[in-house]
C-alpha positions as a Markdown table, in Angstrom:
| # | Residue | x | y | z |
|---|---|---|---|---|
| 1 | Met | 33.2 | -23.2 | -5.0 |
| 2 | Thr | 32.8 | -21.4 | -8.2 |
| 3 | Lys | 29.3 | -20.3 | -9.4 |
| 4 | Ala | 28.0 | -22.5 | -12.2 |
| 5 | Lys | 27.8 | -20.6 | -15.4 |
| 6 | Lys | 24.3 | -20.0 | -16.7 |
| 7 | Ala | 23.6 | -22.2 | -19.7 |
| 8 | Lys | 23.3 | -20.2 | -22.9 |
| 9 | Met | 20.0 | -20.3 | -24.8 |
| 10 | Thr | 20.0 | -22.5 | -27.8 |
| 11 | Pro | 18.9 | -21.0 | -31.1 |
| 12 | Ala | 15.6 | -22.8 | -30.8 |
| 13 | Gln | 15.0 | -21.4 | -27.3 |
| 14 | Arg | 16.0 | -17.9 | -28.4 |
| 15 | Asn | 13.7 | -18.1 | -31.4 |
| 16 | Glu | 10.8 | -19.2 | -29.2 |
| 17 | Ala | 11.5 | -16.3 | -26.7 |
| 18 | Val | 11.5 | -13.8 | -29.6 |
| 19 | Trp | 8.2 | -15.0 | -31.0 |
| 20 | Gly | 6.7 | -15.0 | -27.5 |
| 21 | Leu | 7.6 | -11.4 | -27.1 |
| 22 | Val | 6.2 | -10.6 | -30.6 |
| 23 | Phe | 2.9 | -12.2 | -29.6 |
| 24 | Val | 2.5 | -10.5 | -26.3 |
| 25 | Ala | 3.8 | -7.1 | -27.6 |
| 26 | Pro | 0.4 | -5.9 | -28.7 |
| 27 | Ala | -1.1 | -6.6 | -25.3 |
| 28 | Ile | 1.7 | -4.9 | -23.5 |
| 29 | Leu | 1.5 | -1.9 | -25.9 |
| 30 | Gly | -2.3 | -1.7 | -25.4 |
| 31 | Leu | -1.8 | -1.7 | -21.6 |
| 32 | Ile | 0.7 | 1.1 | -21.8 |
| 33 | Ile | -1.3 | 3.2 | -24.1 |
| 34 | Leu | -4.8 | 2.6 | -22.8 |
| 35 | Asn | -4.1 | 2.1 | -19.0 |
| 36 | Phe | -0.7 | 3.1 | -17.7 |
| 37 | Trp | -0.3 | 6.3 | -19.7 |
| 38 | Pro | -3.7 | 7.7 | -18.9 |
| 39 | Ile | -3.2 | 6.9 | -15.2 |
| 40 | Gly | 0.2 | 8.6 | -15.1 |
| 41 | Asn | -1.1 | 11.6 | -17.1 |
| 42 | Thr | -4.1 | 12.0 | -14.8 |
| 43 | Ile | -1.8 | 12.0 | -11.7 |
| 44 | Trp | 0.4 | 14.6 | -13.4 |
| 45 | Gln | -2.6 | 16.7 | -14.3 |
| 46 | Ser | -3.8 | 16.6 | -10.7 |
| 47 | Leu | -0.6 | 18.4 | -9.7 |
| 48 | His | -1.4 | 21.4 | -11.9 |
| 49 | Arg | -3.9 | 24.2 | -12.1 |
| 50 | Thr | -5.6 | 24.5 | -15.5 |
| 51 | Gly | -5.5 | 28.0 | -17.0 |
| 52 | Asp | -8.5 | 30.0 | -18.2 |
| 53 | Phe | -10.6 | 28.4 | -21.0 |
| 54 | Gly | -8.7 | 25.1 | -20.3 |
| 55 | Leu | -5.5 | 26.5 | -21.7 |
| 56 | Gly | -2.1 | 26.2 | -20.0 |
| 57 | Asn | -1.1 | 24.4 | -16.8 |
| 58 | Thr | 0.6 | 25.8 | -13.8 |
| 59 | Phe | 2.3 | 23.4 | -11.3 |
| 60 | Val | 0.7 | 23.8 | -7.9 |
| 61 | Gly | 1.9 | 20.6 | -6.2 |
| 62 | Leu | -0.7 | 19.2 | -3.7 |
| 63 | Asp | -2.8 | 22.3 | -3.6 |
| 64 | Asn | -5.6 | 20.6 | -5.6 |
| 65 | Tyr | -5.7 | 17.7 | -3.1 |
| 66 | Val | -5.9 | 20.2 | -0.2 |
| 67 | Asn | -8.8 | 22.0 | -1.9 |
| 68 | Val | -10.6 | 18.7 | -2.7 |
| 69 | Cys | -10.3 | 17.5 | 0.9 |
| 70 | Gly | -12.0 | 20.7 | 2.0 |
| 71 | Asp | -14.7 | 20.6 | -0.7 |
| 72 | Ser | -18.1 | 19.6 | 0.7 |
| 73 | Glu | -19.3 | 18.9 | -2.8 |
| 74 | Phe | -16.7 | 16.2 | -3.2 |
| 75 | Trp | -17.5 | 14.5 | 0.1 |
| 76 | Gln | -21.2 | 14.6 | -0.8 |
| 77 | Ser | -20.5 | 13.0 | -4.1 |
| 78 | Met | -18.3 | 10.4 | -2.4 |
| 79 | Leu | -21.2 | 9.6 | 0.1 |
| 80 | Asn | -23.6 | 9.4 | -2.8 |
| 81 | Thr | -21.3 | 6.9 | -4.6 |
| 82 | Ile | -20.9 | 4.8 | -1.5 |
| 83 | Lys | -24.7 | 4.8 | -0.9 |
| 84 | Tyr | -25.2 | 3.6 | -4.5 |
| 85 | Ala | -22.7 | 0.8 | -4.1 |
| 86 | Ile | -24.4 | -0.3 | -0.8 |
| 87 | Ile | -27.6 | -0.8 | -2.7 |
| 88 | Glu | -26.4 | -2.2 | -6.0 |
| 89 | Val | -23.7 | -4.6 | -4.9 |
| 90 | Pro | -25.3 | -6.8 | -2.1 |
| 91 | Phe | -28.8 | -6.8 | -3.6 |
| 92 | Ser | -27.7 | -7.6 | -7.1 |
| 93 | Ile | -25.5 | -10.4 | -5.8 |
| 94 | Val | -28.1 | -12.0 | -3.5 |
| 95 | Ile | -30.8 | -11.9 | -6.2 |
| 96 | Ala | -28.5 | -13.2 | -8.9 |
| 97 | Leu | -27.4 | -16.1 | -6.7 |
| 98 | Ile | -30.9 | -17.2 | -6.0 |
| 99 | Leu | -31.8 | -17.0 | -9.7 |
| 100 | Ala | -28.7 | -18.9 | -10.6 |
| 101 | Val | -29.5 | -21.7 | -8.2 |
| 102 | Phe | -33.0 | -22.1 | -9.6 |
| 103 | Leu | -32.0 | -21.7 | -13.3 |
| 104 | Asn | -29.1 | -24.2 | -12.9 |
| 105 | Arg | -31.7 | -27.0 | -12.4 |
| 106 | Lys | -33.4 | -28.9 | -15.2 |
| 107 | Met | -36.6 | -27.1 | -16.1 |
| 108 | Lys | -38.6 | -26.2 | -19.1 |
| 109 | Phe | -37.6 | -23.0 | -21.0 |
| 110 | Arg | -34.5 | -22.7 | -18.8 |
| 111 | Ser | -32.5 | -21.0 | -21.6 |
| 112 | Gly | -35.3 | -18.6 | -22.2 |
| 113 | Tyr | -35.4 | -17.5 | -18.6 |
| 114 | Arg | -31.6 | -17.0 | -18.6 |
| 115 | Thr | -31.9 | -14.9 | -21.7 |
| 116 | Ile | -34.7 | -12.8 | -20.2 |
| 117 | Phe | -32.7 | -12.0 | -17.1 |
| 118 | Phe | -29.6 | -11.2 | -19.1 |
| 119 | Leu | -31.3 | -8.8 | -21.6 |
| 120 | Pro | -30.7 | -5.7 | -19.5 |
| 121 | Met | -27.0 | -6.2 | -20.0 |
| 122 | Val | -27.3 | -5.9 | -23.8 |
| 123 | Ala | -30.0 | -3.2 | -23.8 |
| 124 | Ala | -28.8 | 0.3 | -24.8 |
| 125 | Pro | -28.2 | 2.4 | -21.7 |
| 126 | Ala | -30.1 | 5.4 | -23.2 |
| 127 | Ala | -33.1 | 3.2 | -23.8 |
| 128 | Val | -32.9 | 1.8 | -20.3 |
| 129 | Ala | -32.8 | 5.3 | -18.8 |
| 130 | Met | -35.8 | 6.4 | -20.9 |
| 131 | Val | -37.9 | 3.5 | -19.8 |
| 132 | Trp | -37.1 | 3.9 | -16.1 |
| 133 | Lys | -37.7 | 7.7 | -16.2 |
| 134 | Trp | -41.1 | 6.9 | -17.6 |
| 135 | Leu | -41.7 | 4.3 | -14.9 |
| 136 | Tyr | -40.6 | 6.7 | -12.2 |
| 137 | Asn | -42.6 | 9.7 | -13.6 |
| 138 | Gln | -44.6 | 11.4 | -10.8 |
| 139 | Gln | -47.6 | 12.3 | -13.0 |
| 140 | Tyr | -48.1 | 9.5 | -15.4 |
| 141 | Gly | -45.5 | 6.9 | -14.5 |
| 142 | Leu | -46.5 | 3.2 | -14.4 |
| 143 | Leu | -45.4 | 2.7 | -10.8 |
| 144 | Asn | -47.5 | 5.5 | -9.5 |
| 145 | Gln | -50.4 | 4.2 | -11.6 |
| 146 | Ile | -50.0 | 0.7 | -10.1 |
| 147 | Phe | -49.8 | 2.0 | -6.5 |
| 148 | Asp | -52.4 | 4.8 | -7.1 |
| 149 | Ala | -49.9 | 7.3 | -5.6 |
| 150 | Ser | -48.0 | 10.4 | -6.5 |
| 151 | Ile | -44.5 | 9.5 | -5.4 |
| 152 | Ala | -41.5 | 11.6 | -6.6 |
| 153 | Trp | -39.3 | 8.6 | -7.1 |
| 154 | Ile | -36.3 | 10.5 | -8.6 |
| 155 | Ser | -37.2 | 14.1 | -7.6 |
| 156 | Asn | -37.3 | 13.6 | -3.8 |
| 157 | Pro | -33.7 | 13.7 | -2.3 |
| 158 | Ala | -34.8 | 11.2 | 0.3 |
| 159 | Thr | -35.8 | 8.5 | -2.3 |
| 160 | Ala | -33.8 | 9.4 | -5.5 |
| 161 | Trp | -30.6 | 7.6 | -4.6 |
| 162 | Ile | -32.6 | 4.5 | -3.7 |
| 163 | Ser | -34.5 | 4.7 | -7.0 |
| 164 | Val | -31.3 | 5.0 | -9.0 |
| 165 | Gly | -29.8 | 2.1 | -7.0 |
| 166 | Ile | -32.8 | -0.1 | -8.0 |
| 167 | Ile | -32.0 | 0.6 | -11.6 |
| 168 | Gly | -28.4 | -0.5 | -11.0 |
| 169 | Val | -29.5 | -3.7 | -9.4 |
| 170 | Trp | -31.9 | -4.5 | -12.2 |
| 171 | Ser | -29.4 | -3.8 | -14.9 |
| 172 | Ile | -26.6 | -6.0 | -13.5 |
| 173 | Ile | -28.5 | -9.1 | -12.2 |
| 174 | Gly | -28.2 | -11.0 | -15.4 |
| 175 | Tyr | -24.4 | -10.6 | -15.6 |
| 176 | Asn | -23.9 | -11.7 | -12.0 |
| 177 | Met | -26.3 | -14.6 | -12.6 |
| 178 | Val | -24.3 | -15.9 | -15.6 |
| 179 | Leu | -21.1 | -15.9 | -13.5 |
| 180 | Phe | -22.8 | -17.7 | -10.7 |
| 181 | Ile | -24.2 | -20.4 | -13.0 |
| 182 | Gly | -20.7 | -20.9 | -14.3 |
| 183 | Gly | -19.5 | -21.4 | -10.7 |
| 184 | Leu | -22.3 | -23.7 | -9.8 |
| 185 | Gln | -21.5 | -26.0 | -12.8 |
| 186 | Glu | -18.0 | -26.4 | -11.4 |
| 187 | Ile | -19.2 | -27.9 | -8.1 |
| 188 | Pro | -19.1 | -31.7 | -8.2 |
| 189 | His | -22.6 | -33.2 | -8.0 |
| 190 | Asp | -21.3 | -36.0 | -5.8 |
| 191 | Tyr | -21.5 | -33.6 | -2.8 |
| 192 | Tyr | -25.2 | -33.1 | -3.3 |
| 193 | Glu | -25.8 | -36.8 | -3.7 |
| 194 | Ala | -24.0 | -37.5 | -0.4 |
| 195 | Ala | -26.0 | -34.8 | 1.3 |
| 196 | Asp | -29.2 | -36.3 | 0.0 |
| 197 | Ile | -28.2 | -39.7 | 1.4 |
| 198 | Asp | -27.5 | -38.0 | 4.8 |
| 199 | Gly | -31.0 | -36.4 | 4.7 |
| 200 | Ala | -29.9 | -32.8 | 4.3 |
| 201 | Thr | -32.6 | -30.5 | 3.1 |
| 202 | Gly | -32.2 | -28.2 | 0.1 |
| 203 | Ile | -31.7 | -25.1 | 2.3 |
| 204 | Arg | -29.0 | -27.0 | 4.4 |
| 205 | Gln | -27.2 | -28.0 | 1.2 |
| 206 | Phe | -27.3 | -24.5 | -0.1 |
| 207 | Phe | -25.6 | -23.0 | 3.0 |
| 208 | Ser | -23.3 | -26.0 | 3.7 |
| 209 | Ile | -22.2 | -26.9 | 0.1 |
| 210 | Thr | -23.2 | -24.2 | -2.4 |
| 211 | Val | -22.3 | -21.1 | -0.6 |
| 212 | Pro | -18.8 | -22.3 | 0.6 |
| 213 | Leu | -17.8 | -23.9 | -2.7 |
| 214 | Leu | -19.1 | -20.9 | -4.6 |
| 215 | Ser | -17.1 | -18.4 | -2.5 |
| 216 | Pro | -14.3 | -17.9 | -5.2 |
| 217 | Thr | -16.9 | -16.8 | -7.7 |
| 218 | Thr | -18.8 | -14.7 | -5.1 |
| 219 | Phe | -15.5 | -13.0 | -4.1 |
| 220 | Phe | -14.7 | -12.2 | -7.7 |
| 221 | Ile | -18.2 | -10.7 | -8.3 |
| 222 | Val | -18.1 | -8.7 | -5.1 |
| 223 | Gln | -14.7 | -7.2 | -5.8 |
| 224 | Thr | -15.5 | -6.4 | -9.5 |
| 225 | Arg | -19.0 | -5.0 | -8.7 |
| 226 | Ile | -17.7 | -2.8 | -5.9 |
| 227 | Ile | -15.1 | -1.3 | -8.2 |
| 228 | Ser | -17.6 | -0.8 | -11.0 |
| 229 | Ala | -20.3 | 0.6 | -8.7 |
| 230 | Leu | -17.9 | 3.2 | -7.3 |
| 231 | Gln | -17.3 | 4.4 | -10.9 |
| 232 | Val | -20.9 | 4.7 | -11.8 |
| 233 | Phe | -21.6 | 7.5 | -14.3 |
| 234 | Asp | -23.8 | 6.7 | -17.3 |
| 235 | Leu | -26.8 | 5.5 | -15.3 |
| 236 | Ile | -27.0 | 8.6 | -13.1 |
| 237 | Tyr | -26.1 | 10.9 | -16.0 |
| 238 | Met | -29.0 | 9.7 | -18.2 |
| 239 | Val | -31.6 | 9.4 | -15.5 |
| 240 | Met | -31.0 | 12.5 | -13.4 |
| 241 | Asp | -31.3 | 15.9 | -15.0 |
| 242 | Arg | -29.0 | 18.7 | -13.6 |
| 243 | Thr | -32.1 | 20.8 | -12.9 |
| 244 | Asn | -33.5 | 18.0 | -10.7 |
| 245 | Val | -33.8 | 19.2 | -7.1 |
| 246 | Ala | -32.4 | 15.8 | -6.0 |
| 247 | Phe | -29.3 | 15.9 | -8.2 |
| 248 | Ser | -26.9 | 16.9 | -5.5 |
| 249 | Lys | -27.9 | 13.9 | -3.4 |
| 250 | Val | -27.3 | 11.5 | -6.3 |
| 251 | Gln | -24.3 | 12.9 | -8.1 |
| 252 | Ser | -21.4 | 10.5 | -8.1 |
| 253 | Val | -17.7 | 11.3 | -8.0 |
| 254 | Val | -17.2 | 10.5 | -11.7 |
| 255 | Met | -20.1 | 12.8 | -12.6 |
| 256 | Leu | -18.4 | 15.6 | -10.6 |
| 257 | Phe | -15.2 | 14.8 | -12.4 |
| 258 | Tyr | -17.0 | 15.1 | -15.7 |
| 259 | Glu | -18.4 | 18.5 | -14.8 |
| 260 | Tyr | -15.1 | 20.0 | -13.7 |
| 261 | Thr | -13.1 | 18.4 | -16.6 |
| 262 | Phe | -15.3 | 18.7 | -19.6 |
| 263 | Thr | -17.9 | 21.4 | -18.6 |
| 264 | Asn | -15.7 | 23.8 | -16.6 |
| 265 | Asp | -12.4 | 22.9 | -18.4 |
| 266 | Asn | -10.7 | 22.5 | -15.1 |
| 267 | Lys | -8.7 | 19.4 | -15.9 |
| 268 | Gly | -6.4 | 19.7 | -12.9 |
| 269 | Tyr | -9.1 | 19.7 | -10.3 |
| 270 | Gly | -11.1 | 17.1 | -12.2 |
| 271 | Ser | -8.0 | 14.8 | -12.3 |
| 272 | Thr | -7.6 | 15.3 | -8.6 |
| 273 | Leu | -11.1 | 14.0 | -8.0 |
| 274 | Val | -10.6 | 10.8 | -9.9 |
| 275 | Val | -7.2 | 10.2 | -8.2 |
| 276 | Met | -8.9 | 10.5 | -4.8 |
| 277 | Leu | -11.5 | 8.0 | -6.0 |
| 278 | Leu | -8.7 | 5.7 | -7.3 |
| 279 | Ile | -7.0 | 5.8 | -3.9 |
| 280 | Phe | -10.3 | 4.9 | -2.2 |
| 281 | Ile | -10.8 | 2.0 | -4.6 |
| 282 | Leu | -7.3 | 0.8 | -4.0 |
| 283 | Ile | -7.9 | 0.8 | -0.2 |
| 284 | Ile | -11.1 | -1.2 | -0.6 |
| 285 | Thr | -9.3 | -3.6 | -2.9 |
| 286 | Val | -6.4 | -4.2 | -0.4 |
| 287 | Val | -8.9 | -4.8 | 2.4 |
| 288 | Leu | -10.8 | -7.3 | 0.2 |
| 289 | Gln | -7.6 | -9.1 | -0.7 |
| 290 | Lys | -6.8 | -9.4 | 3.0 |
| 291 | Leu | -10.2 | -10.9 | 3.6 |
| 292 | Glu | -9.9 | -13.4 | 0.7 |
| 293 | Lys | -8.0 | -16.0 | 2.7 |
| 294 | Lys | -10.6 | -15.9 | 5.5 |
| 295 | Phe | -13.8 | -16.1 | 3.5 |
| 296 | Val | -12.8 | -17.9 | 0.3 |
| 297 | Phe | -12.7 | -21.7 | 0.1 |
| 298 | Tyr | -11.2 | -23.6 | -2.9 |
| 299 | Asn | -12.4 | -27.1 | -3.5 |
């Protein structure tokens, strides 16, 4: 049997394909310029040693990776980043889910409450940092005035990372809440009506209907928040001064990258730091994708 010849494209089909490529070309070009090229260039830079005053590159292979693996400052920053993610991700998701459930019901001033909780997302990061630094101030901060105490919220290495994590939770709750509300509105109301007829309580409906059917949205939020939390930079950069005694216990990997790349002009070593972080994020992402089939239910 001879293989059937592939049908040639008609002029109309060819014209449609050409216009399709024209329309997607800007997106493809943007991905190459803004995503793929920087990633490739960063990996290439990580294989080089930057010369004095940031001038010239010398190929050193995997020497930077060997040095990073033996760098205690890198591992401390990685631990700090993970600790921040452990605080921000679960607490922001749980609180946002509870708020979304309450604000998805019919109630007075519902839109106003949603706006209030979403405001931190649109507030200027610099303004947020200034307000929280004032709240945490040991001498005249509002929190210490309320508790009639003198707690070094962001100056004590034992509490600084928790204090910064609380700011992260506060700033992202509104975003997670909006996503959860969107997911809740996709759940058919018939399920809740049937549960009411069967006599199921509100808590039972929450764990038996809401949580399972909201799992695709929850999984998306968990995955994106983990990736974002592991790349935290601006929050810590603006809240923690480098002269702060607790700085080393809060410094993230991206902050360490910023210091080596833009302060010390050591782009090779700085690039190696973010490549190591990228590898860690990829491992986390692969694990989450493996768990998706087990924990995510599609209605």
